[in-house]
C-alpha positions, 0 to 999 in steps of 0.5 A: 476224493469225489467218487466217479459219476456212475453211468446213469447219472452221467447219461442224465447229466449229459442229457441236461447239458445238451438240453441247456445247450439247445434251449430256446430261452434267452439266457446270456449266462448259459455258456457258464451253466453248460460249463458247470454241467460238463464239469459235473460229469467230468466230461472228456474232450470228445464229449465237450466237443460234441456238446459244444459244437452243437450248442454253438451251431444251435445258438447261431441258428437262433440268432444268439451267437456265442460270440455275443455272450463270451469274449476272447478274455473269457477264453484266455482266462487262467483262473478257471478249472481245466474243464470249464476253460476247455468248454468255453474255448470249444464254444467260442472257437466253434462259433468262430468256425461257423462264421468262417473267421479263420484269422481270428480263430488262428490268433486266439488258439495261438494265444491260448497255447501260450497261456494254457496250463496243459497241452491243448486238446485234440478238438481245439487243435482241429479247430486250429487246423481248420483256421489254417486250412481255411486260409489255404496255408500249407502248414494247416496240412501238417496240423491236420496230419498231427490231429488225425493221429490222435482223433481216431474216428471222432466224428466232430473232429473229422468234420472240422478237418473236412470243413477246413479242406473244403474251405481251403480252395488253394491247398495243394491236393486239397480236393484229393485229401478231402475225398480221402478223409471222407472215406474214413470210417466215421465219415464213410457212412455219411458219404451216403446219408449225411448231407454235410459230408455229401456237400463237401464231397460234391465241392471237391469233385467239382474242383477236380472236374468230376462234375457228374459225380458231383451232381450225383453227390449233391442230389443225394445230399438234398434228398437226405435233408430232413423234411422242411430243413432250411438250414443248409438247403440254400448251400446245397442248391448253390453248389448244384448251380456251381456244378452245372455251370462248371460242367456247361463251361467245360463242355463249351470249351471242349467241343467234340472235334470234327476231323477235317482230314488235314493233319494237325 
């Protein structure tokens, strides 16, 4: 039996995995190498989610989306070990999430559930909830609640659910649920400093007609961006424009009534 990896070795292996995931060199086989790294440290689903979500985003930002390196067949293959299978799923499904390909993501997870040799991990089911929520499907709220019972305060998982509630514009009580989720301990600290959390909160406040609060949140989000960071700046500015337009329209439709002295 192989002895467990000690903490220093695990930390070094995890650092290597993150470095490989965000490297700029063109290497079309890096997803498989990353899977080997995570297998080598016996990564659990939380570690896999953290590394793979960042890797998928970094690859997309660099114009090398995981969707061009892996295929659904790679994700659904049954001949690999569980950690490698989970890594490839986390990478590919995260890439679908970042591209907002909700129907495709939903179908692939449903296929994966049929072929998997063990129950789907919490993060994969969070991505499934995102796919449903993003389509404003009410069953997504049920999956969300199920995931929350297991996710504890895992930030990456909660961010996926927050993203789904933000995208699902027609969900019943969706905005209220988004605000409630943003108050969870793992995200609450980000409510004041994380531009992504603030961005989602601002959108929910706009949907609830709380425009001034939304503007305050989006202004904090813009102020919290690292200097020179352009990755989400345009989204934040766009949300601010939407908030201003919605507030102005609301004020135009609801002018202060002047009494005419005639009973209404």
